[in-house]
MDAnalysis code that builds the backbone (N, CA, C; Angstrom):
import MDAnalysis as mda
import numpy as np

u = mda.Universe.empty(429, n_residues=143, atom_resindex=np.repeat(np.arange(143), 3), trajectory=True)
u.add_TopologyAttr("name", ["N", "CA", "C"] * 143)
u.add_TopologyAttr("resid", np.arange(1, 144))
u.add_TopologyAttr("resname", ["MET", "ARG", "ARG", "SER", "TRP", "TRP", "ALA", "ARG", "PRO", "GLU", "VAL", "THR", "PRO", "ARG", "SER", "ALA", "ALA", "GLY", "GLU", "THR", "ARG", "PHE", "ARG", "PHE", "GLU", "VAL", "THR", "THR", "GLU", "ARG", "ALA", "GLU", "VAL", "ALA", "ALA", "PHE", "ALA", "GLN", "SER", "LEU", "GLY", "LEU", "ALA", "GLU", "ALA", "GLY", "VAL", "SER", "GLU", "PRO", "PRO", "VAL", "PRO", "LEU", "THR", "TYR", "PRO", "VAL", "ARG", "TRP", "LEU", "SER", "ALA", "ASP", "ASP", "VAL", "GLN", "GLY", "TRP", "LEU", "VAL", "ALA", "ALA", "LEU", "GLY", "GLY", "THR", "SER", "LEU", "PRO", "VAL", "HIS", "GLU", "MET", "GLN", "ASP", "PHE", "THR", "TYR", "ARG", "ALA", "PRO", "LEU", "ALA", "LEU", "ASP", "ARG", "ALA", "TYR", "THR", "LEU", "ASP", "VAL", "THR", "CYS", "GLY", "VAL", "SER", "GLY", "SER", "ASP", "THR", "PRO", "ARG", "ILE", "THR", "ILE", "MET", "ALA", "GLU", "ILE", "TRP", "ALA", "GLY", "ASP", "GLU", "LEU", "ILE", "GLY", "SER", "ALA", "ARG", "SER", "SER", "ILE", "VAL", "ALA", "ALA", "PRO", "LEU", "GLY", "ALA", "THR"])
u.atoms.positions = np.array([
    [-63.674, 71.638, -175.259],
    [-63.844, 70.345, -175.882],
    [-65.254, 70.234, -176.447],
    [-65.375, 69.868, -177.697],
    [-66.667, 69.764, -178.360],
    [-67.356, 68.467, -177.970],
    [-68.633, 68.565, -177.640],
    [-69.427, 67.377, -177.333],
    [-70.205, 66.966, -178.563],
    [-70.395, 65.683, -178.738],
    [-71.162, 65.191, -179.872],
    [-72.659, 65.389, -179.598],
    [-73.478, 65.198, -180.623],
    [-74.909, 65.520, -180.509],
    [-75.624, 64.701, -179.460],
    [-75.128, 63.549, -179.101],
    [-75.830, 62.725, -178.126],
    [-75.354, 62.972, -176.705],
    [-74.456, 63.914, -176.511],
    [-73.961, 64.210, -175.164],
    [-75.088, 64.748, -174.288],
    [-75.008, 64.461, -173.010],
    [-76.020, 64.925, -172.068],
    [-76.037, 66.449, -172.036],
    [-77.183, 67.055, -172.300],
    [-77.237, 68.515, -172.324],
    [-77.187, 69.121, -170.930],
    [-76.864, 70.378, -170.915],
    [-76.944, 71.161, -169.684],
    [-78.413, 71.530, -169.520],
    [-79.035, 71.071, -168.450],
    [-80.462, 71.310, -168.246],
    [-80.615, 72.490, -167.304],
    [-81.378, 73.470, -167.722],
    [-81.619, 74.627, -166.879],
    [-82.911, 74.419, -166.100],
    [-83.097, 75.130, -165.001],
    [-84.313, 74.935, -164.189],
    [-85.582, 75.271, -164.965],
    [-86.676, 74.682, -164.516],
    [-87.977, 74.994, -165.120],
    [-88.281, 76.470, -164.903],
    [-88.892, 77.069, -165.909],
    [-89.296, 78.454, -165.762],
    [-90.663, 78.500, -165.094],
    [-91.088, 79.697, -164.751],
    [-92.396, 79.876, -164.110],
    [-93.522, 79.440, -165.045],
    [-93.270, 79.480, -166.341],
    [-94.307, 79.118, -167.315],
    [-94.421, 77.608, -167.490],
    [-93.631, 76.816, -166.753],
    [-93.717, 75.367, -166.859],
    [-92.944, 74.790, -168.026],
    [-92.035, 75.561, -168.590],
    [-91.224, 75.070, -169.694],
    [-89.961, 74.423, -169.150],
    [-89.413, 73.521, -169.920],
    [-88.121, 72.931, -169.602],
    [-87.176, 73.319, -170.718],
    [-85.977, 73.706, -170.345],
    [-84.995, 74.153, -171.338],
    [-83.766, 73.267, -171.300],
    [-83.239, 73.001, -172.482],
    [-82.006, 72.247, -172.648],
    [-81.067, 73.073, -173.528],
    [-79.786, 72.968, -173.277],
    [-78.793, 73.576, -174.166],
    [-77.674, 72.568, -174.328],
    [-77.339, 72.257, -175.570],
    [-76.236, 71.351, -175.785],
    [-75.577, 71.602, -177.130],
    [-74.349, 71.123, -177.236],
    [-73.571, 71.257, -178.464],
    [-73.948, 70.124, -179.409],
    [-74.087, 70.456, -180.675],
    [-74.422, 69.484, -181.705],
    [-73.446, 69.666, -182.865],
    [-73.351, 68.664, -183.723],
    [-72.449, 68.753, -184.867],
    [-73.122, 68.242, -186.134],
    [-72.556, 68.644, -187.236],
    [-72.981, 68.154, -188.545],
    [-71.818, 67.360, -189.142],
    [-71.454, 66.286, -188.470],
    [-70.337, 65.468, -188.934],
    [-70.693, 64.823, -190.270],
    [-69.773, 64.923, -191.179],
    [-69.982, 64.499, -192.571],
    [-70.580, 63.095, -192.694],
    [-70.011, 62.112, -191.986],
    [-70.486, 60.720, -192.113],
    [-71.918, 60.577, -191.599],
    [-72.248, 61.250, -190.507],
    [-73.607, 61.160, -189.952],
    [-74.615, 61.869, -190.847],
    [-74.220, 63.009, -191.411],
    [-75.104, 63.720, -192.342],
    [-75.350, 62.864, -193.582],
    [-74.294, 62.229, -194.091],
    [-74.441, 61.374, -195.276],
    [-75.374, 60.200, -194.990],
    [-75.238, 59.577, -193.819],
    [-76.112, 58.456, -193.460],
    [-77.562, 58.924, -193.331],
    [-77.771, 60.088, -192.740],
    [-79.118, 60.639, -192.595],
    [-79.714, 60.919, -193.979],
    [-78.935, 61.572, -194.843],
    [-79.410, 61.887, -196.198],
    [-79.741, 60.613, -196.958],
    [-78.910, 59.590, -196.814],
    [-79.160, 58.326, -197.505],
    [-80.443, 57.680, -196.993],
    [-80.699, 57.757, -195.679],
    [-81.919, 57.165, -195.120],
    [-83.180, 57.847, -195.650],
    [-83.025, 59.099, -196.092],
    [-84.151, 59.836, -196.667],
    [-84.225, 59.711, -198.190],
    [-83.255, 58.985, -198.760],
    [-83.205, 58.861, -200.212],
    [-82.642, 60.096, -200.882],
    [-81.876, 60.897, -200.150],
    [-81.351, 62.148, -200.687],
    [-79.879, 62.077, -201.083],
    [-79.240, 60.932, -200.876],
    [-77.812, 60.819, -201.172],
    [-77.580, 60.942, -202.677],
    [-76.606, 61.754, -203.024],
    [-76.264, 61.948, -204.427],
    [-74.891, 61.356, -204.681],
    [-74.804, 60.406, -205.569],
    [-73.539, 59.748, -205.870],
    [-72.545, 60.747, -206.453],
    [-71.317, 60.698, -205.940],
    [-70.249, 61.515, -206.486],
    [-70.236, 62.958, -206.030],
    [-71.124, 63.365, -205.148],
    [-71.152, 64.739, -204.662],
    [-70.211, 64.834, -203.462],
    [-69.170, 65.660, -203.577],
    [-68.175, 65.740, -202.501],
    [-68.638, 66.613, -201.339],
    [-69.468, 67.591, -201.575],
    [-69.975, 68.478, -200.525],
    [-71.503, 68.475, -200.533],
    [-72.114, 67.368, -200.116],
    [-73.583, 67.335, -200.130],
    [-74.146, 68.321, -199.106],
    [-75.284, 68.921, -199.410],
    [-75.881, 69.839, -198.434],
    [-76.424, 69.070, -197.231],
    [-76.458, 69.737, -196.092],
    [-77.064, 69.150, -194.898],
    [-78.574, 69.215, -195.101],
    [-79.286, 68.068, -195.008],
    [-80.749, 68.095, -195.204],
    [-81.422, 69.074, -194.241],
    [-82.437, 69.755, -194.731],
    [-83.141, 70.749, -193.912],
    [-83.735, 70.149, -192.648],
    [-84.076, 68.862, -192.681],
    [-84.690, 68.219, -191.521],
    [-83.669, 67.598, -190.570],
    [-82.385, 67.801, -190.802],
    [-81.346, 67.181, -189.964],
    [-81.497, 67.489, -188.471],
    [-81.958, 68.674, -188.051],
    [-82.114, 68.921, -186.607],
    [-83.028, 67.929, -185.884],
    [-83.886, 67.209, -186.607],
    [-84.712, 66.174, -185.974],
    [-83.811, 65.172, -185.266],
    [-82.692, 64.900, -185.855],
    [-81.731, 63.967, -185.260],
    [-81.262, 64.460, -183.883],
    [-81.038, 65.749, -183.771],
    [-80.609, 66.321, -182.494],
    [-81.739, 66.289, -181.470],
    [-82.979, 66.489, -181.926],
    [-84.110, 66.498, -180.997],
    [-84.448, 65.103, -180.476],
    [-83.799, 64.084, -181.017],
    [-84.007, 62.735, -180.506],
    [-83.003, 62.388, -179.404],
    [-82.286, 63.379, -178.903],
    [-81.339, 63.162, -177.800],
    [-82.080, 62.563, -176.604],
    [-81.391, 61.723, -175.850],
    [-82.009, 60.995, -174.738],
    [-82.755, 61.896, -173.760],
    [-82.181, 63.049, -173.386],
    [-82.845, 63.902, -172.396],
    [-84.114, 64.543, -172.940],
    [-84.119, 64.923, -174.215],
    [-85.335, 65.487, -174.811],
    [-86.401, 64.400, -174.889],
    [-86.020, 63.203, -175.324],
    [-86.971, 62.098, -175.406],
    [-87.456, 61.692, -174.009],
    [-86.560, 61.716, -173.024],
    [-86.960, 61.412, -171.646],
    [-87.986, 62.397, -171.135],
    [-87.794, 63.678, -171.474],
    [-88.751, 64.702, -171.066],
    [-90.099, 64.405, -171.724],
    [-90.090, 64.037, -172.999],
    [-91.325, 63.754, -173.730],
    [-92.080, 62.583, -173.099],
    [-91.368, 61.522, -172.773],
    [-91.999, 60.352, -172.143],
    [-92.616, 60.758, -170.805],
    [-91.894, 61.549, -170.010],
    [-92.423, 62.007, -168.716],
    [-93.651, 62.895, -168.911],
    [-93.625, 63.759, -169.932],
    [-94.760, 64.654, -170.188],
    [-96.002, 63.864, -170.578],
    [-95.814, 62.746, -171.275],
    [-96.945, 61.903, -171.666],
    [-97.468, 61.094, -170.488],
    [-96.636, 60.877, -169.487],
    [-97.055, 60.205, -168.264],
    [-97.456, 58.754, -168.430],
    [-97.132, 58.123, -169.532],
    [-97.462, 56.724, -169.726],
    [-98.933, 56.465, -170.002],
    [-99.714, 57.531, -170.118],
    [-101.148, 57.356, -170.346],
    [-101.590, 57.882, -171.699],
    [-100.632, 58.289, -172.517],
    [-100.961, 58.881, -173.809],
    [-100.058, 58.341, -174.897],
    [-100.559, 58.410, -176.099],
    [-99.810, 58.028, -177.279],
    [-99.419, 59.309, -178.002],
    [-98.126, 59.502, -178.294],
    [-97.741, 60.723, -179.008],
    [-98.156, 60.660, -180.476],
    [-98.881, 61.666, -180.929],
    [-99.295, 61.759, -182.327],
    [-98.652, 63.021, -182.888],
    [-97.764, 62.830, -183.855],
    [-97.038, 63.955, -184.438],
    [-98.005, 64.825, -185.217],
    [-98.102, 66.077, -184.809],
    [-99.049, 66.995, -185.433],
    [-98.401, 67.817, -186.547],
    [-97.227, 68.381, -186.280],
    [-96.564, 69.202, -187.293],
    [-95.121, 69.450, -186.912],
    [-94.351, 69.856, -187.899],
    [-93.004, 70.340, -187.645],
    [-92.647, 71.313, -188.753],
    [-91.798, 72.275, -188.415],
    [-91.297, 73.177, -189.446],
    [-89.887, 73.610, -189.091],
    [-89.182, 74.046, -190.119],
    [-87.805, 74.474, -189.989],
    [-87.670, 75.814, -190.700],
    [-86.967, 76.738, -190.083],
    [-86.721, 78.047, -190.665],
    [-85.219, 78.305, -190.578],
    [-84.633, 78.755, -191.677],
    [-83.193, 78.989, -191.700],
    [-82.875, 80.403, -192.160],
    [-81.868, 80.995, -191.526],
    [-81.284, 82.256, -191.985],
    [-80.052, 81.979, -192.840],
    [-79.457, 80.810, -192.623],
    [-78.287, 80.362, -193.375],
    [-78.309, 78.845, -193.376],
    [-77.737, 78.208, -194.391],
    [-77.713, 76.737, -194.402],
    [-76.768, 76.196, -193.332],
    [-77.069, 74.994, -192.850],
    [-76.150, 74.305, -191.948],
    [-74.944, 73.847, -192.763],
    [-73.765, 73.982, -192.193],
    [-72.534, 73.593, -192.886],
    [-72.063, 72.235, -192.381],
    [-71.401, 71.483, -193.247],
    [-70.829, 70.196, -192.855],
    [-69.672, 70.392, -191.874],
    [-69.516, 69.406, -190.998],
    [-68.397, 69.375, -190.047],
    [-68.297, 70.652, -189.228],
    [-69.430, 71.095, -188.723],
    [-69.484, 72.330, -187.947],
    [-70.174, 72.058, -186.622],
    [-69.726, 72.730, -185.583],
    [-70.365, 72.643, -184.265],
    [-71.375, 73.783, -184.133],
    [-72.508, 73.474, -183.533],
    [-73.550, 74.453, -183.268],
    [-74.014, 74.279, -181.827],
    [-74.687, 75.292, -181.314],
    [-75.352, 75.189, -180.016],
    [-76.840, 75.103, -180.284],
    [-77.494, 74.146, -179.646],
    [-78.935, 73.965, -179.792],
    [-79.603, 74.356, -178.482],
    [-80.459, 75.370, -178.522],
    [-81.256, 75.787, -177.362],
    [-82.666, 75.255, -177.574],
    [-83.094, 74.358, -176.695],
    [-84.382, 73.689, -176.837],
    [-85.302, 74.109, -175.699],
    [-86.543, 74.435, -176.039],
    [-87.576, 74.744, -175.050],
    [-88.734, 73.781, -175.275],
    [-89.129, 73.072, -174.218],
    [-90.232, 72.108, -174.282],
    [-91.355, 72.584, -173.367],
    [-92.578, 72.449, -173.813],
    [-93.705, 72.848, -172.988],
    [-94.953, 72.047, -173.312],
    [-95.895, 72.068, -172.375],
    [-97.171, 71.368, -172.531],
    [-98.283, 72.383, -172.322],
    [-99.289, 72.347, -173.204],
    [-100.457, 73.210, -173.038],
    [-101.715, 72.371, -173.225],
    [-102.825, 72.878, -172.732],
    [-104.093, 72.161, -172.850],
    [-104.251, 71.147, -171.735],
    [-105.484, 70.737, -171.489],
    [-105.728, 69.767, -170.420],
    [-106.448, 68.528, -170.931],
    [-107.544, 68.684, -171.690],
    [-108.272, 67.521, -172.200],
    [-107.409, 66.710, -173.166],
    [-106.816, 67.374, -174.126],
    [-105.889, 66.751, -175.067],
    [-104.621, 67.592, -175.052],
    [-103.666, 67.228, -174.214],
    [-102.448, 68.034, -174.111],
    [-101.691, 68.112, -175.433],
    [-101.134, 69.272, -175.686],
    [-100.303, 69.509, -176.865],
    [-98.897, 69.805, -176.360],
    [-97.951, 69.064, -176.876],
    [-96.554, 69.212, -176.492],
    [-95.848, 69.973, -177.606],
    [-95.141, 71.028, -177.232],
    [-94.409, 71.824, -178.205],
    [-92.926, 71.755, -177.881],
    [-92.132, 71.472, -178.894],
    [-90.682, 71.464, -178.759],
    [-90.147, 72.482, -179.762],
    [-89.465, 73.498, -179.242],
    [-88.894, 74.539, -180.097],
    [-87.387, 74.545, -179.897],
    [-86.652, 74.706, -180.984],
    [-85.193, 74.704, -180.903],
    [-84.623, 75.825, -181.756],
    [-83.618, 76.489, -181.217],
    [-82.866, 77.488, -181.971],
    [-81.465, 76.945, -182.201],
    [-80.968, 77.129, -183.405],
    [-79.640, 76.647, -183.783],
    [-78.721, 77.865, -183.886],
    [-77.664, 77.860, -183.080],
    [-76.738, 78.988, -183.011],
    [-75.345, 78.583, -183.450],
    [-74.667, 79.467, -184.155],
    [-73.241, 79.346, -184.477],
    [-72.590, 80.549, -183.805],
    [-72.055, 80.321, -182.605],
    [-71.533, 81.447, -181.833],
    [-72.688, 82.349, -181.440],
    [-72.606, 83.629, -181.813],
    [-73.662, 84.598, -181.500],
    [-74.663, 84.769, -182.637],
    [-74.542, 83.972, -183.687],
    [-75.417, 84.108, -184.845],
    [-76.503, 83.034, -184.844],
    [-77.761, 83.472, -184.902],
    [-78.882, 82.541, -185.018],
    [-78.924, 82.037, -186.456],
    [-78.742, 80.723, -186.622],
    [-78.717, 80.115, -187.950],
    [-80.119, 79.685, -188.377],
    [-80.897, 79.157, -187.429],
    [-82.226, 78.681, -187.784],
    [-82.987, 78.190, -186.578],
    [-84.172, 77.692, -186.840],
    [-85.002, 77.168, -185.759],
    [-85.825, 75.991, -186.264],
    [-86.238, 75.176, -185.315],
    [-87.089, 74.026, -185.607],
    [-88.217, 74.011, -184.588],
    [-89.378, 73.603, -185.033],
    [-90.533, 73.535, -184.126],
    [-91.295, 72.260, -184.421],
    [-91.711, 71.586, -183.372],
    [-92.478, 70.365, -183.512],
    [-93.632, 70.396, -182.523],
    [-94.776, 69.912, -182.947],
    [-95.952, 69.857, -182.091],
    [-96.465, 68.421, -182.068],
    [-96.743, 67.948, -180.867],
    [-97.201, 66.572, -180.669],
    [-98.475, 66.630, -179.813],
    [-99.505, 65.934, -180.258],
    [-100.737, 65.837, -179.483],
    [-100.674, 64.550, -178.672],
    [-101.013, 64.644, -177.407],
    [-100.996, 63.479, -176.517],
    [-102.382, 62.846, -176.527],
    [-102.566, 61.850, -177.388],
    [-103.867, 61.172, -177.509],
    [-103.984, 60.115, -176.423],
    [-105.113, 60.056, -175.722],
    [-105.287, 59.048, -174.680],
    [-105.146, 57.640, -175.243],
    [-104.485, 56.770, -174.487],
    [-104.374, 55.369, -174.909],
    [-105.773, 54.760, -175.015],
    [-105.995, 53.981, -176.045],
    [-107.292, 53.349, -176.239],
    [-108.275, 54.204, -176.997],
    [-107.885, 55.459, -177.325],
    [-108.791, 56.329, -178.088],
    [-108.859, 55.849, -179.533],
    [-109.975, 56.062, -180.166],
    [-110.117, 55.665, -181.572],
    [-110.316, 56.852, -182.451],
])
């Protein structure tokens, strides 16, 4: 049975390196992709097979468990400042397709912690692409 992108992921134990890993099924359902594309101003009138926007995996990384991990990593004492993100593809994402998303989250640094979220997008045994995001944990009240 296919789970939708917001389904609770299977959480694997922390590794020795202090990383947290998530694995869950995600989809590129046509209506959700169209709404995402429209929110970015990318919707094309009359296009029956619009491409999946390259940044669509951001939607999957906003899953409750990934966001919960981020809030816990910040510890309530920091403001998340988005530093960078990038996407790399070996093949385009297809509409109405199920994928597996393997996510690895980690924290490095002590004075100004840097949070890294890396995700691999799989179609069966084929790596389709990856996404990476870096967030700096700025102390609350910093200017």
